[in-house]
N, C-alpha and C positions, 0 to 999 in steps of 0.2 A: 597846395602847400609848397612854397619855394624850398627846393632841396638840391644840394650838390652831393654827388656820390663819386668817390674816387676808388677804383678797383685796381689793386696792384699785387704783384707776385712777391711772396716772401715765404721761405722755408717750404717750398713745394705746394703751397696753397694760395688761394686768392683771398686777400684781405680787403677790408673796406675802411675808407676814411671819408670824412665830411668837411675837411678843411683845405682850402687852397694854399694856406701856409705850409701844410704838410707836403703838398705837391712841390713847392719851391725848395723845400729843404731836403729832398730825397732825389736819388738818381732818376732821371726821367725815363730811362729804359726799363725801369721796374714796373711802370704803369701800363695798364692794359686798356682801361675803359674809363672815361669821364662822362658821367650822366648829369645833365643840367635839366632840372624839372621846374619850369616856371620861375626862373631866377631873375633877379634884377639886372638891368642893363650894366650896372657897375661891375657885377661879377663877370658878365660876358666880356666886357672890355678888358678886365684884368686877365682873364684867361687868354684872350686874343693876343695881348701883348707878350705873355709868357711863352705861348706855344707858337707864336707867329702864324696864326690862322685867321680866317675871316668867318665870323658867325653871321649868317644872313638874318635879316629882319623877317618877321612873320609874313609880311606881304610878299617878299621874295620867295619864301618857302612854299607858298600856296600857288605860285604861278603855274599855269597849265602847260607852258611851252616846255618842250623836251630839253631845250638848251639850259633852262634853269633847274630842271629836275635832276639832271645827271651831268656833272662837271668833273673833268680831269685836268689837272695842271701837272707841272714837272714833278711835284712832290706831294700832291694832295688829291684825294678823291672826295667829292661832295655829292651826296645823294639826298634828294628831298622826296618825301613820300607822305601821303595822307593815310592815317590810321583811323579805322572806324571804331567808334565807341559803341557800347551796348545799346545806346539810344539812337544809333545811326547818325550821330553827328560826327564830323571829321576833326581830327587833330593833326596839323602838319608837323612832321618830325624831320629833323635834319640830321644826317649822318656825315661826319667829317673824319676821314681817315688820313693820318699823317704820321710818318715815322713809326708805323705799327701801333699807334695809339688811336683808339676810336673815341670821338667826342659826339655825344648825342644831345640834341636840343629839342625839347618838347614842352607842351603847356598843360598836359593832363596826366593823370595816373593811368597807366596802360597795363593791362593784365599780361600782355606778351612780354613786357620788360621784367615784371616780377617773375614770370616763369623762366625767362632766360637766366636771371640771377640764380635761381634754384639749380639750373643745369650746370652753370659755371661752378657753383659751390660743391656740387656732387662730383664733378669730374674736372678739376682745374687743369689737369695735364692736357685735356683736349682743347684748351683755349690759350695757346701760347702768345697770340697776337690779337690786336684789335680787329683784324680782318676776320678772324675766326668768330669773334663776338658779333660782328656785323652779319655774317652769314647765319649765325644762330638766331639773331633777332628776326631776320626775314623769314627763316624757316618756321620759327614759332608763330610769327604773325600769320603766315599762310595756314598753319594748323588752326588758329583761332578763326580765320576766315572760313575755313572748311566747317567748323562748328556752327558758325552763324548761318551758313548756307543750309546746313542740315536742319537747324531750327526753323529756317524759312520754309524748307520743304515740308516739315511737319505741319506748320500753320496752313500751308496751301492745301495739304491733304485734309486737314480738319475742315477747312472752308469748303472744299469740294464735297465732303460727306454731308455737310449741313445745307448745301444748296438744293432746295426743293422749290416746287411751284408756289407753295404756301409761304416760303421764307424769302422770296425774291422781292426785296424792298430796297430803298435808297441806302440804308445802313450797310447792306451787304455789298452793294456796288461801291460804296466808299471804302470798304475794307479791301476789296479787290484792287482798287486804285492805289491804296496805301501800300499794299504788298508789291505792286508793280514799281512804285517809286523806290522802295527799299531794295528790290531786286536790281534795279538799275544802278543804285549806289554801290551795291556789292560788286556788280560787274565792273564799274569804273575803278573800284578799289583793287580788284584782282588784276585788271589790265595794267594799272599803275605799277604793281609789283612785278608783273611780267616784263615790262619795259626796263625796270630797274635791274632785275636779275640778268636779263639779256645783255645789258651793258656791262655788268660785272663779269660775265663770262669772257668778254673780250679785253678786260682790264689787266694791265700788268701789275696792279696793286694787290691783286688777289692771288695767293699762292696756288701753285698747280695742284696741291693736295686737296684744295677746296673745290676744284672744278667738278668732280663727280657729284658732290652735294648740290652745287648750283644746278647741275643738269637734272637731278632728281626733283629739285624745287620747281624747275621749269615744267617738267612733266606733270607734277601735281597741280600747278597753276592751270595748265592746259585742260586737265580733267575737270577742274573747278569751273572753268569757262564754259565747257560743254554742259555741266550740270546746271549752271545758271541759265544758259540758253533754254534747256529743257524746262526749268521752272517758269521762265518767262512765257514759253509757249503754253504751259499749263494754265497760266493766268489769263492769257488771251483766249484760251478755250473756255475757261470759266466765265469770262466776260461775255463771250458769244452765247454761252448757255444761258446766262442771266438775261440777256436781251431777248433770247428765244422764249424764255418763260414769260417775260413782260409782254411780248407780242401775243403769246397764247392767251394770257389773261385779258389783254385788250380785245382780242378776237372774241373771247367768250362774252365780254360785256356788249360788244357790238352785235353779237348774235342774239343776245337776249333782247336788246332794243329792237332789232329787226323782227324777231318773232312776235313781240308784243305789238309792234306796228301793223304787221300783216294780220294778226288775229282780230285787231279792232278795225281793220279797213272795211270788211263787209257790214258789220253793225253800223259803222259810221255812214256808209253808203245808204243803208236802209233808213236810218234816222234822217239823213239829208233829203231823201226822196219824200218822206212823209212830213218833212218840215217846210216843203214848198207851198206857197200860198196860191194854189190854183183853185178855181171855183168847183170844178168837177173832179173829185177824188172819192170814188165810191166807198172805200174802206173807212173814211172819216165819219160817215153817218151811221156806220154799223156799230153795234155794241161790242162785237168781237174784234173790232179793228185794232184797238190798242193792244189787247193780249196777243193778237196775231203778229203784230209788228215786233213785240218783245220776243215771241217765239222764233220768228225769223232771225232775229239778231243772235239769240243763243245758239240756234242750230248752225248758223253760218260760222260762228266762232268754234263750235265743237267740230265741225267738218274740217276746218283749217288745222286744228290740233291733231285730229285723226290722220289727216293727210301727211303732216310733218312727221308723226311717229311712224307711219307706214314707210316713209322714205328714209327713216332713221336720221332725221335732222335734229331730233330732240334726244 
């Protein structure tokens, strides 16, 4: 749903407006944060003209080059970052900081934005400028990423507990691959935030009072990167375990075929001997010839079974 939110200071609290006309008719220094959620191009152009900023197109926002992810000019800081949704699709978000006003451009409803609004409403004095809101948004996003990683860890644990020789099938391998893909997406998302926060630590647009918070965010991100690496290693281990189970199952099948072949080799040899069309074969003329041949076949098979069990091959 297309929506414009204007957050501004008044009487010691942060209020909300949804009209660009309200923005034009009030002192610009009162405004803290302008959030554009899936708005039309006309709204973006109107805001660009009024604030003298440039709002990037979606194609520019999702560029992977660092030069387009983090941009600083004389009076503007631009940060582009991909936010993961609950279904592991990505939504490119652009942050534009100019004159202590933060402008955010996104295309989806994001829980981290709603949570940040709650934080601002609860403690408005802690958010005097748009830079404070920007840091709060990234901080909240990292917290949500941590929750996603925790959920992923729980799924990996459940999968590990369910992995048995009897359950090793294609569906299980597909689930492991799916979790690997999601884990890689989480890692890319976290690394993206790490590069962003590292750039902000060196930026003159970020007040010195926010430096400790950014340092803590970097430490949290580094911890999450290690956690993701551990999760990916676990998935590799599960994949190797799965392939080991498959090999065991295949070896069992091959073993069964081998045993059956060996058991029937002596009877087959006996049957082949007495199936030869030679004139002089004494047993053929005897009444006990046929029962004797059958007895030889049975005894030879029983001997093979006894020998295999004695050697513990069965």
